[in-house]
N, C-alpha and C positions, 0 to 999 in steps of 0.2 A: 649277062650283066646288063642292067638297065640303069641309065643315068636319071637320077631322081632329084628334084629340087623341092624343098619344103618351104611353104610360105606361112608365116605365123605373125600376128599383129604385134605382140610384145613378149619378148623372150625373157620374162622375169622368173619369179618363183611361184608356182601354183600347180594344181593338178593337171590342167590342160598343158602347161609348159613341160611338166614331167613326162606326160605321155608323148609329146612331140620329140623330146630328147631321146626317150627310150625307143620310139619308132625309127628315128633316124639311125641310131646305133644298131638296132636290130637289122635294118636293111643293109647297113654297112658290113655287118658280120656275115650276111648272106652273099657278099661279094658285089653288091651294087655300088655305084658311085653316087655319093650323097653330098648335097650342099644345102645349107639353110639360109633363107633370106627372111629378115624381120625389119620392122620399122623402128624398133627400140631394143637396145641391148646394153644394159648397164652392167659393166664387169664386176661391180660391187654388189649387185643384186640379181644373181642368176645362178643356174646350176653349174657346177665346176666343169662338166664335160663340154660346155660351150666356150670355155676359155683356156682349157689345158691342152688343146690340140687334137682332142678326139673327134671334134666336129668342126667343119669349115663353116663359119658363120659370117654373113655379110649384112650390113645394116644400111638402109636407105629410107629417106623420108622422115627422119626424126625431127626435122625442122618444122614439120607441119604440126599445128596445134592439136591437142587432145580434146578440147572443148571450146565453146564460145561463152565466156563469162559463167562457167560452170554448167552450161547447157549443151545440148546437141552432141553428146558423147557418141551416140550410135552413128550419126551422120559422119562425124570426123573419123570414126573407125573405118567406115566404108571408104572414105576418101583416101585414108592412109594406105589401105590395102590395095586400092585401085592404082595408086601411085607406085606402090611396091611392084605390082604386076607389070606396069608399063616400063618401069626402070629395068626389070628383069628381061622383058621382051626386047626393048629397044636399045638399051645401053650396056647391058652386062656382058654380052658376048659369051655367056655360059651356054654350053651345049647340054641339052637334056631331052628326054623323051616323055617322062611322066612328071606332072606337077602335083604335089600333095598339099592341098589347101586345108587350113585349119581355121575353124570358127566363123570366119567372114566369107560368105560365098560371092559377094559383089564383084570380086576381082576375076571370077572364072571366065566370063566372056572375053576379057582382055588378054588372058593367057592364050586364048585360041587365035590371037592374031599371028602367032607363030604356027605355021602349018604343021599338022601331024602330032601336035601335043595332046596327050591324054591327061585327063584331070580326075584325080581322086579327091573327094571332099569328105573330111571327117567332121561330122555334125555332133558336137558335144551336146547341143541343145538348140532348138529354134530360138533365135534372138528375139523374135516378136513376143515370146512368152516371158521375157526378162524385163518387160516394160509395160506400163499402162495396166496395172492389175494382173499382169501375167503370172506373178508368183502365187496369187490366190487361185488362179485357174490350175496351175501346176499342182498346188497343194490338194485341190479337189481331185485331180486325176490320180495323184499318189494314194490318197485315201481310198478312192474307188478301186484302184488296182490291188491295194492291200486287202480289201474286203473280198475281192474276187480270187485272191490267192495267186495272182499272176506273178510268176518268177520266184515265188517264195520257196526257200530251201528248208528241208526238215530232216531230222534224223529218221532213218528207216524204222517204220513201225510206230513212230510217235507223231502226235499231232502238235503243231507248233502253238506257242502261246497266243499268237494273233488269231490263228484259226479257232482255237478254243474260245477265245474271247468273242469272236464273231458268232460261233454256235450258241454260246450261252447267253449273250446279252443283246445281240442285235435283233431288232424287230422294226417293223415298218414305221411305227409311230416315232421311235427314237431317230431313225434316219431322216424322216421328214422334218423333225424339229431341228436337227443339226443343219440340214440344208437351208432351212428358212433363216436360221441365225446367220449363216455365212452370207446369204443373199442380202440380208439387212445390213450387215457390216460393209459389204461391197457397195450398196446403194448409198450408205452414209458417207463413205469415202468419196464417191462421185459428187455428192451434194456439196462437199467442202470446197471443191474446185470451182473457180469462176467459169461461167458458161463460155466466155470468149477464150480463156486460156485452154479450157478443155477441148473446144472445137479445133483450135489451132494445133493442139497436140495430136488430136485424132487424125487430122489431115496429114500432119508430118509423119506419124507412125504408119498411116495407111500406105503412103508412098514407099517408105522404107520396107514395110512388110511385103508389099507386092514385088519389090526389087529382090528381096531375100528369097521369096518363093520361086520366082522365075529363074534367078541365077543358080539356085540350088539344083534346079532341074536340068541345068546345062552340064552338070558333072557326068562323066562316064561311069562313075561308081560312087555311091554314097555309103559311108561307114558310120555306125553309131556305137556307143560304148556300153550299151546294156539293152536288154529286152524292154525295160521300162522306157528308155529313150526312143526305142523303135516304135513302141505304141504311141507315145506322144507325137512323134514325127508324123505318123499316119493320120492321127486325129487333127493335126495342125495344118499340114500341107495336103489338103484333100484333093486339090487339082492335079497333083503330081502322080503319075503312074509309076512310082518308084518304090521298090521294096529294099529298104536299107539292110546292109549286112551288119550283123553284130560281131564286132571284134573287141573282146574284152582287153582292157589294158593289162599289162603284166608288171612284174617286179624283177629287178636285177638283184637277186638274193646276195650276190657277191659283195654288193656295196656295204652291207652291214658287217662283214667279217673284220675289217680293220678296227672296228670299235667294240668288238665282243668283250674284251677284257677291261675296257675303260670304266671308271667309276664316276660318280657325280663330281668328285673333287678333281679328277683328271681333266674334265672339260670345263672347269670353272663354275659349275652350278652350285657348289656349296656356298659361295659368296653371294649368289643371286637369290636363292630360295630362302623363304623365311626360316628363322632358327627353330628347329624342332628337335625332339629327342632323337637318339640314334635309331636307325632302321625305320625311316619314314615310310608310310603307306601312301604312295603317290597315285593319284588319278590324273589322267592326262586328257586334255581337249586340244586337238590339233587341227586348225582350220584357218583360212584367211580371216582377217578381222572385217567381216561383212555381216550385215544385219540378217541376210537370208540364211546364215549358218545357225541362227537360233542359239547363240552362245550363252545368253542369260539363263537358259534352261540348265546348263551345267552348274552355274552359281546357285540357282534355286535348289537344285538337287543336293548340293553340298549342305546348304542351310537345313534342309529337311533331315538329312542324314545325321548331322551333328546335334540337332535340337529335337528330333522326333516329331510326333503328331501334335502340333500346337494349334491347329484349327479344326480338329475333329472331322476331317474328311475321311471318306471311305476309299479303300483300295479297289482297284479294278479287279474284276474276277477273271480267272482263266489265264493268267500270265505265268503260271508255274513258279511264282515267287512267294515266300512266306509273307504274312501280313507285316506291315511296318511295326505294329505293336510287339511282334516277336523279335524284331531286329534291334529296335531302339528301346531304351537308351543303350548305346554301345558300352562295352567294357571300357573304363577310363584309360587303360593302357592302349587299347586300340584307337579310341577316339582322339587321344592326344597326339597320335602319330599321323593323322590323316592330313593330306595336303593336296590341293588341286592346282595343277599347272595349266594355264590357258596360253597356248603358244600358237604361232602361225604366221603366215605371210603378211608383211606390213610394208607398205610403200608410202612414204611421206608425200608423194605426188598425188595420191588418191585420197580425196577429201573424206570419203566414207571410212577408210581405214583409220584416219586420224580421229574422226568424230566418234566412231564406234568403240575404239579403245577407251576413250574418255568416258563414254557411257557405261562400259563394263566396269571400269574402276569405280565409278559412282555407284553402280549397282552393288558391287561387293561391299562398299562402305555402308550403303543403306541397309544391307542385309546383316551387317555386323560380322562379316567373315573375312575382312581384308587381311587379317593376320594368318589366314589359312589359304590364301590364293596368291599365286605368282603369275605375272603376265610377262611373256617373252615375245619380243618382236623378231620375226624372221631368224629363228635360231639356226646357227650353222649346222651342217650335217652331223658332226660328232655329237653335239648337244642333243640334236633331234634323235639320233640313234640310241643314245644312252637313256633318254627319257622314255622312248618307246619300249625299250627292253626292261627297264626297271619299274614301269608302271604296273600297278595291280590290275588296272583296266583302262581301256581307252573309251572316253565318252564321245560318241559321234552323234551330234544333236540335229543336223539338218533334216527336215521332214521329207524333202523331195530331191535329195541329191541325185544327180544324173547317174553317177556310178560311185565315185568315192574311192580314191586310191589309198587313203590313210588307213582304213580298216584292213586292207591287204598288208600294208607295212607292219601294222601291229601284230597281225596273225603270223607274219613271217618271222617275227622274233619271239613268238610264243606268248603274246599278250591277248587276253580275252577282249572282245569288243562289245560295248554296250551301245547299241545304235537305235535311233528312231526307226520304226518299222514303216519305211516309205522309200520309194525309189530304188536306186542301185543296191544299197546294203541288204535288201531282201534277197538279192541274188548271190551275195558273197558270204553273209553271216548265217550260220545254221543255229537257229534258236535252241538253247539248252545244250548245245554241243561245243560250239566255238565262241559262244557269247550269248547275249540276250537281245532279242528284237522287242522293243518296248513301245508302248503307246506314245505317239508323238505329242509334244507340248505338255507332257504330264511329268512334273518333277518327282512325284512320289514313286513312280515306277523306276526311274533312274536311281533314286535314293535307295530303294529296296535292293536293286541289283548291286549297287555299290556296297551296301551293307553285307550282302552275302559274300562277296569277294573279300571284303575287309576282314571278316571274321574267319574265313576259311581259305587260307592261302593254297591249300592242296587242291581245292576245287578250281581255283584260278590256274594252277599249273596244269591240271588235267585238260581244262578247256584250251589253254594255250597250246598244248601239245597237239590236240586235235585240229586246232586252227592252222598250225604250221603244216601239218600233213595235207590239209585241204588246199592251202595256197600252193604248195609244191606240186600237187596233182592237177589242179584246175587252172592256175594262173601263172604258169611258168614262162620264162623268157623264150624257151624253145617253142612252145605253142604259139606265142605271140609272133615270133620270127617267121614261123611257117605260114601263119595266116596272112601276114603282111606281104611275104614273098609271093604267095599265091595271088593276092589282090593286085600287086604291082605288075606281075607278069601277065595276069589276065587282062588288066587295063591296056597294057602295051600291045597285046596280041589282038585287042579289039573286042574282048568279052565285056558284056554289060553286067 
């Protein structure tokens, strides 16, 4: 038995938080003593396991600000985690051998003030890539890795849609043209910033980035959530002689069982969703309300699906989907039943959540599809489970998601996944078997996949069944428990 303490900046609702909760529970099931420390824990906005007695959670440092006049979020995140580590080491009197640090590495050197402590750091993604144009860089990495086929899963004997698309349409001239356009957009963004503001921000980020890189290297063991993230880690932290270990997040399949027989009416969704004929065809988008999740793509895809080809655009070749002209117009009985639910984590303290939800509502109104879209803020577990199970397909639109736990949740309940072919989903979704990997940022591809599933429910059920088999085989809690147990014991015994 190893005494393990988890440190996480904000124990709210999200993929990172879900992973930490699952990791803590997994180690507890393996017989380890587990305690969680966080700088913020709102009992009305958290996972139930953190308040129902399954996990021992302590909060310290919530009095520290999250920002200064809406700025310096990263700096204050570092300060809050350093304070949390100092509180743990100097005042908590908690006995532990291994500290499991999540997201913010700045606290690692302070944890070493207690002699003999071993530190495991779970790097969801390098923080320096989440600021100052980092998202553009990550997008480029994701597109390059997709073209190289790194991590992409495929049905045995079949070529995936993305590979086909590469083979049929990619040539040097097109690639150079795309890169030139991206560079021009990046330069245009830089020109819009004042020289003084840009220089100050560069200096600020330079210091934080160096701190992040140095402190990450102080961990005894570094874990990442996908081979995509491992590749990004190596390209980003070039000075570190560290090979991160890939530990895929897992699912607790048992959590869906209490909701298997519930209907939309049972969880109160009948009064929330727009009035539609009986037996609605629901497509679900489930993400935090953040701009990097590319949620407008789901709205645009619904618009294309309902109205067909209104701009005379051409379909992408080699994605294994019939042309849009063969799918639309949909049969009126099918079209009238289609509904898109955009749900996800929403925190009123986070300005981006508030602003982006308003932007999405305006986008739906501008597209003329407001009567076919429902927005749900932080749906409780019963509503989320019912929506995942009843959806004809899950739309997963982030282009460069580090891993993405939601596609696993959808597959676990037998729902096909329609995902942008970038980042982690290329390691979880098998194109043409458990769902579709689609060209990022292209609404037509998503609309065509939605049309296929809307017209052919049997195909959706078959895909869902294969997805469920895949999740059970590759992303089980047992595998996750064994991997974490090996990592924690290895760290305590001094293995790197």
